[in-house]
N, C-alpha and C positions, 0 to 999 in steps of 0.2 A: 504496498498500499504505499503509496506515494505520501509526502509531506506535503500539508497544504501551505504554500506559502501568503496565501491570502489571507491569511488569518481566519481563525474559528467564527461561519456564522453563528450569530445569536439570535435567540426570538427576545424582544425586549418589551415589558408590559408595565403600564402605570398602576404601581397601586397606592392609593392617595397620594402623598408627597414625593415617593420614592419610586426608582424604576426599579423595576424587576428583571433580569437579564440570565435567560439558559438556554446553553449552548446545545447545538442541535449536534444529532448523533450522525457521524459519517457511518454510510452504507460500507460495510465489506465487502466487498465483490464476489471475493472468493470465498467468504465464509454461506454457514445456514442463513445466516439473515439475508442474503443476495437471493434467496430461492425463487423469487418472483422475477427477477430482475435478470435477462439474458438477452443474447445478440437479436434475437427476434422483439424482445423490448423494446431494446434500442431502435430498432430499424422503425416500430410503430411509432417511435417516439418522433424519432425526425420527418418522420412523412406525414403527423398528424401536428406536429408544433416545429416546422423547418424554419420559423425565427429564432431559435436558439443556437442558428450554427453563424458564428462571427464572420461571417463572409467577404462583409465590406472592410471591416479593421484586418483583413488578412489579403484583400486585394481591391486597392479601392477604386478601381475601373469596375468592380463589378457591382450593382445597385439594384437593391431588393425592390420590393418583396419577392419570396422563394415559391415557385411554383411545385408540389411533387410530380414527377411525370410517370414513377414506378418504383415498385418493391423488386429485387431479384431479376433485374432489365436483363436478358441474356445477350451476350455477345459470345465470340469465337474464344475468349481465352477464361471464357467462365461467367457467371450472373454477378450484375454491381449488386450491391446491397441497397443502397437507394442512388437514386439519380433526378436531379431538379433543376432546374433553368430558373435562373433568374429575370427581372424586367428588364437588363440591359443586355440580356443575349447571352450570357455565359452559362453553359452546364456546369453545372457541380456534382461531382461524381463523391459516394461517401463509401468507407469500408469501415463497418463498427465492428470492434474487435473487445473481448473481455480476455484479458491475458491470462486463462487460465492454463493455455496450453503455451509454455515460453517458445518452444520451438517457434512458433507461427509470430514471434515481434520482428525476427526480421524478414521473413516472406511476404508481409502485408503490403511494404511500402513497393516491392517490386510488381506483387498481383496488382495495385492499383495503377499503375505506371503503363500496365501491359492493356487494362480496359482502355482507359485513355487512347491508347495509341489505336485500338479498336475502334474508337469512335471518329478518330480523324478520317476514318472512309465514309461515315456518316454525311446525310444531308439534310436540310431543314426537312424534308420530305417523312425521312424515318423518323425525326422528332412529333410533326404533327401526327403520326400515327398511332406513337406510343401515348398521347395526349387522347386521342378519341377513344386508345382501347381504356384506356383509366377512366377521361370521363363521361363517355356516351352519352353526354345530351345534344349534340349537334355543333356548339358551339367552337369557333376555330380555337386555335391556341392561341391568335393572335388578339383573338376580340375578348377572350378571356383575363390574357395580362394587361391588354391595354397599353403599349408602353407610347413615347413618346416619338419611336418614328413612322414615317408611313408604311405599310404593310409590305410593300415591297424592299424597303432600306431596311427594314429590322429582318426580312428572311433573309437579304443578301450579306448583312452582319453575321447572323449564326452561322450562313456556309462558311466565311470567311474563318470565323474563329474556331469553328470545326475541323478547317483543314489545315488551319495555323496550331491547332492543339490550344489554342488560348481557353483554358479551363480553371476550374478549382477542384484540386484534390484532396478529400480530407479524410484521414484517418483519424473515426473518434470512439472513444470507449475508455479504459481505466488506465491509471498509474502506468502509461504509455512513457515516461518523460527519461526513462533510464536507456531507449533507444534515438532519446532526441540527437545524439552526438553525431548519430549515422547518418542524417538525412542527406547530408550534401553527397556524401561518398555514392548514395544509393540514386541519385537520381541526376548522378554525372554522366551516364551514359546518353543521356536524351536531353543533346544540346539543341535540336531542331525543334522542340516543343515549348511554346509559351505560355505553360501551367505555372500556375503557382499550388504547392502543396504543403499541407500544416496537418500537424498533429495537434488535434484536441481533446483533453478528458474532461469527461463530465465526471463531475464531484456530485454524489448525491447524498442526501440529508434525510432522514426520516423525520416527518414533522408528527405533531402530538395526535392528529387525528387520521394518521397511518396513510397520509399522502405524502408527496415527496418533493423535495425542492432540488432542482437539478441547476448546476454552476457551472455552464463552459467555460473551460482555461485553456488556451491557446499556449502551447509548450513552445513550439518549434516552427519554423516554416521558412520556403525558399525566397530567396531576393531576384529579383531581376534586374538585370545591367542593360540601362536604356543604353542604346547605341547612338554617338553622333552622327550627324549629317555634313560630308564634307564637300564642298561648290569649290571647284577649279574655274577661273574664268579666265581664257584665253583672249587678249585683244593684240592684233597686229602692231608690231613696232612696242610693245612694252614687255614686261616680264608677266606671267601670269600672275593672277590672285587668287589665293586661298584663304574660304570665309570658313570655320567650324562652327556648327550651331550646337550647343547642347543643354539642353531642358535643365536648369538649376532653381529649381523649387527652394522654398523657404520652409518654415514647419508647418505653415499649413498647405502647402501644397502649392503653392501659388508662384509664379517666376517674380524676376526680380522686377520687371516691368508693371506687375498688378496680374495680366490677364494667364489663365494655364495655358501652356504652350507643350505641344508635343509635336512629332513629326507629320502629323496631318496636316497642321498649318499651312507650311510653304508650301505644299500641292494643293490645297484648296487656293488660296490666292493663283497660282500659274494657272489652275484649270479657268479660273474666271477671267483673268486677263487675256485668256488664251483666244477666248468667244468673242473677241473683235470689240468694238466700240462699246456695246453695251455691256460686255461683260467687263472690262477695263473701268465703265462708269460705278459699275456696282462693285469692283472690288475697292474703289474709294470710298465708296461711304460704307463698307466692311470694316476697313481697317479705324476710318475717322467715330464707328461705332466704338471699337475695341479700346480707342484710346478714351473716349468718354468714357467706358465703363471703368477703365483702370483708376480713373480718378475718385471710383464710388467704391469704399472700403466693403462696403454691405453687400456689393453685385460679385458672382463668380460666373468665370467663362468656363466652359468645359465642352472641347473638340469632341468631335466624332468623326470617321472618315469622308461626311457627306457636309460639315458644316461646320456651327459652335453653334451654343445654348446659352442663354444668361439665364442665371440662376442666382436664388440667397438661400445662404442657413435657415432653416425653416427652425423657428424662434421655439416650438414646442418640444420638436424633435431634434435635437441640436447636431445631431451626426449624420441627418438626412437634409435633402434639397428642395425647395420649391422651384417650378418650372416657369420661367417668365417669357421670354421668346426665344425664336429660331431663327437664325440666317443660315440659307441652304443652298448650295449649287442648282440648276445653276447660277441662277441670281435672284432669289425671291428672299425675303421677311417673310414671319408668318408667328401668329399665338395661336395656341388651342384651348381656349379657358377649362376645358372639361381636365386635364391633367391637372392645373389648379384646383380646380374645384375639389378632385376626388382626393387629390394630398392634403387635403384642408381635413376635409369630412372624414379620413380614416384616421388622421393621425391628433387631429384638436378633438374629434367626436362635438363637432358644432357642424350642423347642417347649413345654417343660416348665414354663420360667416361663409363659409363654403359658397355659397352662390353669391354674397354680396361681394366677396373679391375677386371672382371670375367675372362675374358681371363689371367690376372695374376697370379688369384687364382690357375686356371686348371694350369697352368705352374708349380705353386708351390709347390701342389699337385704331381703332376706329378715327377718332380726334385725328391722328398723326396721317390719315388717307387709306387706311387698310379698306378692304371691300370684303363683306360677308360672304362666305361660299358654306352653306350647312352651319355649323358650329365653328368652324375656322375663320380665323381673319386673315387676310394678306395682300402683299402689294409687291409690284417690282423693287426689288432693295434700291433702282437708281429713282426713284419716286421719293426716298427718302430725303434725300442730298438738300442738306441745309438745313435739316431738323433733325440731324443724330443728336446733339445736344440736348432738345428739347424732350426727346422720345426718352432716353437715359435719365434724363432731373427726374420725369415724370415716375419710371420705373422706380429709381430712389424713391419718392413722396409716397408711389402703393406702397413698398416695403417697410417705409416708418411706420405706415398707418397700421401694415398687417402687425409688427412688432406690437403696437401701442394696443392695438385688440388682445391679442395674445397673453399682455401681461394682465390683461380684465379676466381672463380663463379662469373660474375654478379650478382648484387641484382636485383631478381625477382621484 
């Protein structure tokens, strides 16, 4: 049994003017007290409560919520204990392991890597088929997950991530920290895959009413080295110039200039500018929008392969973001208020505020020239020329209004 380095969980109650603290008893997963906890129980727990998996802390590219695709999912290398998909389109593979068999400790990491290698040959159609087999209600996975991207873009992202091996692999169980030091050695033979792998210990404690407190604890995770972009420019009659672009985020994950930078940014602008005069005009507006956003600490830029989104930290769920606007190739700007409405309704538990701020976002976009197309409000990016500062200031005012409203919410 591993030592709980996070301290002993306590149940604290008030009796008169005094506090009474009672320590919870850690469940020994090898002893008789764990008779009702086995690997099947862990699989059910993850399938029915996937939010206990700390995937965003393991890989910041992965944005929840998580949607279970199935248990004991068949592959040529064997069944995956739990397979899930994040709203960001990343697959999450989980192997559950109770270390009653010491020999299994070394084998499980290699096993989950084999499963990940098998999934690289999958396509979105395979993922959709799993969803239909599980859900059976006829709604597509896209409709159920409701990601921020269009359906075609989301499907393309999933296909790209599958082919690149960009997924999260989790070994979830008890007492696994004694093998954490061999993690890097085990994964070293898979340099072509862009996965993140982590060991997650579930610490279980018995409550007085026979229910169980589950505390997830990330023991070790792999890191990814982000490569720089090197540009060599030759000009006749002069020496070549060399530029090296390396993202250098600060402690908040933002680059020194303020906007989040990835290698998608330069590609995005290159593609816009190659589309002729309209694309060049749109690129100028996009760059000015980014410059304006950088002056507002409360606004965050997130890049995707198709463009960027402007978001803000959720004042209620501070590890998550609220979606505001999207700039996307070839050259347009849009807002999709249902994203904001659903995020606020789910996290704040207040449908009135959700509707109010979704409506405010719609009004803001329309005020700056946006045209309604169903629930989406969009316009050609070049049409925003000269109004970039006004748009971003309006977004900042909306964020301030949301923060004030959040402060008035009663504690749940």
